[in-house]
C-alpha positions as CSV (number, residue, x, y, z in Angstrom):
1,M,-4.7,22.0,-22.8
2,R,-4.5,18.6,-24.2
3,S,-5.8,15.6,-22.3
4,H,-3.4,13.2,-20.8
5,S,-5.1,10.4,-22.7
6,S,-4.3,12.1,-26.1
7,S,-2.2,10.1,-28.5
8,P,0.4,12.8,-28.9
9,A,1.1,12.8,-25.2
10,F,1.6,9.0,-25.1
11,F,3.7,9.1,-28.2
12,S,6.0,11.6,-26.7
13,L,6.0,9.8,-23.3
14,R,7.0,6.4,-24.9
15,W,9.8,7.8,-27.0
16,Y,11.0,10.1,-24.2
17,T,11.3,6.9,-22.0
18,F,13.2,5.2,-24.9
19,F,15.8,7.9,-25.2
20,I,16.3,8.8,-21.5
21,Y,17.1,5.1,-20.8
22,G,19.2,5.0,-23.9
23,T,21.1,8.1,-22.7
24,M,21.8,6.6,-19.3
25,V,23.0,3.2,-20.5
26,I,25.9,5.1,-22.2
27,F,27.0,6.4,-18.8
28,T,26.2,3.3,-16.8
29,S,27.9,0.8,-19.1
30,F,30.8,2.6,-20.7
31,F,31.9,5.4,-18.4
32,Q,33.9,2.9,-16.3
33,L,36.0,2.1,-19.4
34,Y,36.8,5.8,-19.7
35,L,37.9,6.0,-16.1
36,Q,40.1,2.9,-16.5
37,D,41.5,4.5,-19.7
38,I,42.6,7.6,-17.8
39,G,44.4,5.4,-15.2
40,M,41.9,4.7,-12.4
41,S,42.1,1.4,-10.5
42,Q,39.1,-0.8,-9.7
43,S,38.8,0.5,-6.1
44,Q,39.1,4.2,-7.4
45,I,36.4,3.5,-10.0
46,G,34.2,1.9,-7.4
47,A,34.6,4.8,-5.0
48,L,33.8,7.3,-7.8
49,M,30.7,5.4,-8.9
50,A,29.6,5.2,-5.3
51,I,29.3,8.9,-5.2
52,G,26.3,8.7,-7.4
53,P,24.2,6.5,-5.1
54,F,25.4,8.5,-2.1
55,I,24.3,11.8,-3.7
56,S,21.0,10.1,-4.6
57,L,20.2,9.6,-0.9
58,F,19.8,13.4,-0.8
59,A,18.8,14.1,-4.4
60,N,15.9,11.7,-4.6
61,P,14.0,13.1,-1.6
62,F,14.9,16.7,-2.7
63,W,13.5,16.2,-6.2
64,G,10.6,14.0,-4.9
65,Y,9.6,16.8,-2.4
66,Y,9.5,19.4,-5.2
67,S,7.7,17.0,-7.5
68,D,5.0,16.4,-4.9
69,R,4.8,20.1,-3.9
70,L,4.6,21.5,-7.5
71,Q,2.5,18.5,-8.8
72,N,4.6,18.9,-12.0
73,T,7.0,16.0,-12.5
74,R,7.5,17.1,-16.2
75,L,8.9,20.4,-15.1
76,I,11.2,18.8,-12.5
77,L,12.5,16.4,-15.1
78,L,13.3,19.2,-17.5
79,I,15.3,21.0,-14.8
80,M,17.2,17.8,-14.0
81,M,18.0,17.0,-17.7
82,T,19.2,20.5,-18.3
83,G,21.5,20.3,-15.3
84,T,22.8,16.9,-16.4
85,L,23.4,18.3,-20.0
86,L,25.4,21.2,-18.7
87,L,27.5,19.2,-16.3
88,V,28.3,16.3,-18.6
89,Q,30.1,18.9,-20.8
90,M,32.6,19.3,-17.9
91,V,33.0,15.7,-16.9
92,F,35.0,14.6,-20.0
93,H,37.2,17.7,-19.9
94,V,38.5,17.4,-16.4
95,H,41.5,15.1,-15.8
96,N,42.5,16.0,-12.2
97,Y,41.0,13.3,-9.9
98,T,39.9,15.7,-7.3
99,L,38.0,17.8,-9.8
100,I,36.5,14.7,-11.4
101,Y,35.0,13.8,-8.0
102,I,33.6,17.3,-7.5
103,V,32.1,17.6,-10.9
104,M,30.7,14.1,-10.7
105,A,29.0,14.9,-7.4
106,C,27.2,17.8,-9.0
107,F,26.4,15.7,-12.1
108,F,24.9,12.9,-9.9
109,F,22.6,15.4,-8.1
110,F,20.7,16.0,-11.3
111,Q,21.1,12.6,-12.9
112,T,20.5,9.9,-10.3
113,P,16.8,10.6,-9.5
114,M,15.8,10.6,-13.2
115,F,14.5,7.0,-13.3
116,A,12.4,7.4,-10.2
117,Q,10.8,10.6,-11.5
118,T,10.3,9.1,-14.9
119,S,8.4,6.2,-13.3
120,T,6.3,8.8,-11.4
121,L,5.7,10.8,-14.7
122,I,4.4,7.6,-16.4
123,L,2.2,6.7,-13.5
124,N,0.8,10.3,-13.4
125,Y,0.0,10.4,-17.1
126,I,-1.7,7.0,-17.2
127,D,-3.7,7.5,-14.0
128,G,-7.4,7.2,-14.9
129,T,-6.7,5.7,-18.4
130,P,-6.7,2.1,-19.6
131,H,-2.9,2.3,-20.2
132,K,-0.6,0.1,-18.1
133,F,2.8,1.0,-16.6
134,G,4.6,-1.9,-18.3
135,G,3.5,-0.8,-21.8
136,F,5.5,2.4,-21.3
137,R,8.4,1.1,-19.3
138,L,9.2,-1.5,-22.0
139,Y,10.3,1.5,-24.2
140,G,12.9,2.1,-21.6
141,S,14.1,-1.4,-21.8
142,L,14.3,-1.2,-25.6
143,G,16.1,2.1,-25.4
144,W,18.6,0.6,-22.9
145,A,19.2,-2.6,-24.9
146,L,19.3,-1.2,-28.5
147,T,21.4,1.9,-27.6
148,A,23.9,-0.3,-25.8
149,V,24.4,-2.7,-28.7
150,A,24.6,0.1,-31.2
151,A,27.0,2.2,-29.0
152,G,29.6,-0.5,-28.5
153,P,31.0,-0.4,-32.0
154,V,30.6,3.4,-32.2
155,I,32.6,3.9,-29.1
156,D,35.1,1.3,-30.3
157,H,35.5,3.4,-33.4
158,L,35.5,6.9,-31.8
159,G,37.4,5.9,-28.7
160,V,36.2,6.1,-25.1
161,S,37.1,9.8,-24.8
162,K,34.1,10.6,-27.1
163,I,31.5,8.9,-24.9
164,G,30.3,12.4,-23.8
165,I,29.3,13.3,-27.4
166,V,27.1,10.2,-27.7
167,F,25.6,10.9,-24.3
168,T,24.9,14.6,-25.2
169,V,23.1,13.8,-28.5
170,L,20.8,11.3,-26.9
171,L,20.0,13.6,-24.0
172,L,19.1,16.4,-26.4
173,V,16.6,14.2,-28.1
174,A,15.0,13.2,-24.8
175,I,14.7,16.9,-23.8
176,G,13.1,17.7,-27.2
177,L,10.5,15.0,-26.7
178,M,9.8,16.2,-23.1
179,L,9.2,19.8,-24.5
180,I,6.5,18.7,-26.9
181,M,4.7,16.6,-24.2
182,P,1.4,18.2,-23.1
183,P,1.6,19.7,-19.6
184,Q,0.4,17.6,-16.6
185,T,-2.9,18.3,-15.0
186,R,-2.4,19.2,-11.3
187,S,-3.6,16.7,-8.8
188,P,-6.8,17.8,-7.1
189,G,-5.6,16.4,-3.8
190,G,-3.1,19.2,-3.2
191,A,0.6,19.0,-2.7
192,A,2.3,16.4,-0.6
193,S,5.8,16.5,0.8
194,L,8.3,14.1,2.3
195,S,7.5,15.4,5.7
196,W,8.5,14.0,9.1
197,S,4.9,12.8,9.5
198,A,5.2,10.9,6.2
199,L,8.5,9.4,7.3
200,R,7.0,8.4,10.6
201,Q,4.2,6.8,8.8
202,F,6.5,4.9,6.5
203,S,8.8,3.8,9.4
204,G,5.8,2.6,11.3
205,N,4.8,0.2,8.5
206,G,6.8,-2.9,9.3
207,Y,6.1,-4.6,6.0
208,F,7.3,-1.5,4.0
209,V,10.5,-1.3,6.2
210,G,11.1,-5.0,5.7
211,F,10.6,-4.7,1.9
212,I,13.1,-1.8,1.8
213,V,15.8,-3.6,4.0
214,L,15.6,-6.8,2.0
215,G,15.6,-4.9,-1.2
216,V,19.0,-3.4,-0.2
217,L,20.4,-6.8,0.4
218,V,19.3,-8.0,-3.0
219,S,20.3,-4.8,-4.7
220,I,23.9,-4.7,-3.5
221,P,25.2,-7.5,-5.8
222,N,23.1,-6.1,-8.7
223,M,24.7,-2.7,-8.3
224,M,28.2,-4.3,-8.1
225,N,27.5,-6.1,-11.4
226,S,26.2,-2.8,-13.0
227,T,29.3,-1.0,-11.9
228,F,31.9,-3.6,-12.8
229,L,30.3,-5.6,-15.7
230,S,32.2,-3.7,-18.4
231,L,35.5,-4.2,-16.6
232,Y,34.7,-7.9,-16.1
233,V,34.0,-8.4,-19.8
234,I,37.3,-6.7,-20.7
235,E,39.1,-8.8,-18.1
236,L,37.8,-11.9,-19.7
237,G,39.1,-10.8,-23.1
238,G,36.0,-9.1,-24.5
239,S,35.8,-5.9,-26.6
240,K,33.7,-2.8,-26.1
241,G,31.3,-4.3,-28.7
242,M,31.0,-7.3,-26.4
243,V,30.2,-5.0,-23.5
244,G,27.3,-3.7,-25.6
245,W,26.0,-7.2,-26.3
246,A,26.2,-8.1,-22.6
247,V,24.1,-5.0,-21.8
248,F,21.7,-5.8,-24.7
249,A,21.2,-9.3,-23.4
250,S,20.4,-7.9,-20.0
251,S,17.5,-5.7,-21.2
252,I,16.0,-6.9,-24.5
253,F,13.5,-9.3,-22.8
254,E,12.5,-6.9,-20.1
255,A,9.8,-5.6,-22.6
256,V,8.2,-9.0,-22.8
257,L,8.3,-9.4,-19.0
258,F,6.6,-6.1,-18.4
259,L,3.8,-6.9,-20.9
260,L,3.3,-10.3,-19.2
261,F,3.2,-8.7,-15.7
262,D,0.7,-6.1,-17.0
263,R,-1.6,-8.8,-18.1
264,F,-1.1,-11.6,-15.6
265,L,0.4,-10.3,-12.4
266,K,-2.2,-10.4,-9.6
267,R,-2.4,-7.1,-7.6
268,R,-2.2,-8.8,-4.2
269,I,0.6,-8.1,-1.8
270,S,1.0,-11.8,-0.9
271,F,1.4,-12.7,-4.5
272,M,3.9,-10.0,-5.2
273,L,6.0,-10.9,-2.2
274,G,6.1,-14.5,-3.5
275,W,7.4,-13.1,-6.8
276,L,10.1,-11.2,-5.0
277,A,11.2,-14.4,-3.2
278,I,11.4,-16.2,-6.6
279,V,13.3,-13.3,-8.2
280,S,15.8,-13.2,-5.3
281,I,16.5,-16.9,-5.7
282,L,17.1,-16.3,-9.4
283,F,19.5,-13.5,-8.5
284,T,21.4,-16.0,-6.3
285,L,21.7,-18.4,-9.3
286,R,22.8,-15.6,-11.5
287,W,25.7,-14.5,-9.3
288,L,26.9,-18.1,-8.9
289,L,27.0,-18.4,-12.7
290,M,28.8,-15.1,-13.1
291,A,31.5,-16.3,-10.6
292,E,32.0,-19.4,-12.7
293,A,32.2,-17.6,-16.1
294,V,35.4,-18.0,-18.1
295,S,34.6,-16.2,-21.3
296,P,32.8,-13.0,-22.4
297,M,30.2,-15.0,-24.4
298,Q,29.2,-16.8,-21.2
299,V,28.6,-13.5,-19.5
300,V,26.4,-12.4,-22.4
301,F,24.2,-15.5,-22.0
302,I,24.1,-15.2,-18.2
303,Q,23.0,-11.5,-18.6
304,L,19.7,-12.9,-20.1
305,L,18.7,-13.5,-16.5
306,H,18.7,-9.8,-15.9
307,A,15.3,-9.4,-17.5
308,V,13.7,-11.7,-15.0
309,T,15.7,-10.7,-12.0
310,F,16.2,-6.9,-12.2
311,G,13.1,-6.4,-14.4
312,G,11.0,-8.5,-12.2
313,Y,12.1,-6.8,-9.0
314,F,11.8,-3.3,-10.5
315,Y,8.2,-3.8,-11.8
316,V,6.9,-5.6,-8.7
317,G,8.8,-3.3,-6.3
318,T,7.3,-0.2,-8.0
319,Q,3.8,-1.7,-7.7
320,L,4.3,-2.8,-4.1
321,T,5.5,0.7,-3.2
322,M,2.2,2.1,-4.5
323,M,0.3,-0.4,-2.4
324,F,2.4,0.1,0.8
325,V,2.3,4.0,0.6
326,P,-0.8,6.3,0.7
327,N,-1.7,7.9,-2.7
328,R,-0.8,11.4,-1.7
329,F,2.8,10.3,-0.9
330,R,3.2,8.3,-4.1
331,S,6.2,10.4,-5.4
332,S,7.9,10.4,-2.0
333,G,7.4,6.7,-1.6
334,Q,8.9,6.0,-5.0
335,A,11.8,8.3,-4.0
336,I,12.4,6.3,-0.8
337,Y,12.2,3.0,-2.8
338,T,14.7,4.2,-5.3
339,M,17.2,5.9,-2.9
340,T,17.5,2.6,-1.0
341,W,17.4,0.2,-3.9
342,S,19.9,2.1,-6.0
343,G,21.1,4.7,-3.6
344,L,22.1,3.1,-0.3
345,A,22.8,-0.2,-2.0
346,G,24.9,1.5,-4.6
347,V,27.1,3.2,-2.1
348,I,27.8,-0.1,-0.4
349,A,28.3,-1.8,-3.8
350,G,30.8,0.7,-5.1
351,F,33.1,0.5,-2.1
352,L,32.6,-3.2,-1.3
353,G,32.7,-4.3,-5.0
354,G,35.8,-2.2,-5.8
355,W,37.6,-3.6,-2.7
356,L,36.6,-7.2,-3.5
357,F,37.4,-6.9,-7.2
358,Q,40.9,-5.3,-6.6
359,N,42.0,-7.4,-3.7
360,F,40.3,-10.8,-4.2
361,G,39.2,-10.9,-7.8
362,S,35.9,-10.8,-9.6
363,E,35.0,-14.4,-8.7
364,Q,34.9,-13.6,-4.9
365,M,32.9,-10.4,-5.6
366,Y,30.2,-12.4,-7.3
367,L,30.2,-15.1,-4.6
368,V,29.6,-12.5,-1.9
369,G,26.8,-11.2,-4.1
370,M,25.3,-14.7,-4.2
371,L,25.2,-14.9,-0.4
372,L,23.5,-11.5,-0.1
373,S,20.8,-12.4,-2.6
374,F,20.1,-15.7,-0.8
375,S,19.7,-13.8,2.5
376,G,17.1,-11.5,0.7
377,A,15.3,-14.6,-0.7
378,V,14.9,-16.1,2.8
379,G,13.6,-12.8,4.1
380,F,10.9,-12.4,1.4
381,I,9.8,-16.0,2.0
382,I,9.2,-15.2,5.7
383,M,7.3,-12.0,4.7
384,W,5.2,-14.0,2.2
385,I,4.3,-16.5,4.9
386,N,3.3,-13.8,7.4
387,V,1.1,-11.9,4.9
388,R,-0.6,-15.2,3.9
389,R,-1.4,-15.9,7.5
390,T,-2.4,-12.5,8.8
391,G,-3.2,-10.4,5.7
392,Y,-2.2,-6.8,5.2
393,E,-4.0,-3.5,5.6
394,L,-2.7,-0.1,4.5
395,P,-2.2,2.1,7.6
396,D,-4.5,5.2,7.9
397,E,-3.1,8.4,6.4
398,D,-2.1,11.1,8.9
């Protein structure tokens, strides 16, 4: 068996991360245009996209449990990608709305936990090596950005009905890279599960609970933007190519941010909470600017803030979860973080964003998002002050 520190393992891991993020940007950024093309309204699209975060509330702990129990995140991801590949073949061949909702619910069960399990996979492979998380996650940012900007003109040429073909090709490449990745070494600590004792331990940690609740507030407008960005760009007169450039702008500088965080971010909880307060303030500014945008090009430039806002929150939030949660519950902790940040928040964002967009317009949707982000910023400032005053100690493991 090859060592985790071998170059072939890390080569495969980097490019797997590139292609899995590239695959998902096709769905995240362009699928709404397909739904609009077959006649769905903004509220219907929002409700359909809310199914994904809702399903993730169950799918993330389910797959997190088996990842912890088997101590083999690679195998779990292969199962999830295979299920996603099979179900996506049905998604674009079903035109009855009821069947679309049913097929998409099954699709989301396999697809939504992929990012959380990919983060866990990276953390497991680099554990005990000099490699840093950001050095691998930047490949995800590059895959997301470059695939989006390349896919825009391709989808414009092929038509939105062919999105499934592009998605399938990229996912097959990601599966191939996963298959040539060396197997993981099992953790010597034994399997851990998302048990009631673990949940009691998490719920008894006031700082972790506060971090999760404030994260939901900050995430709701971010998820609304992710769901309705492509429709907003088209509403302002942009093309599908312009949608691709807006997504490209949102991700291309994430790579630089992750490298800087790897090198300069201080691994202290108080410092990281301070960063989350700053990021939440920048989120507030971002949604105010989006509410005032009058052209697609303005949206593209505003999207440059995504690297600092979402990228900053994702990186720091992942690291904070590791610090808040005992090591043997690492995968389960990441699952809880993800199912609230993109799950619970995504459900609220789908219904709330669709209702606001259809009944009051995109400007009011972004102004509501601004108020939610500001509330999160205030909360993180209070947490930062408390930790600075009293310090923080990880609760004892059960």
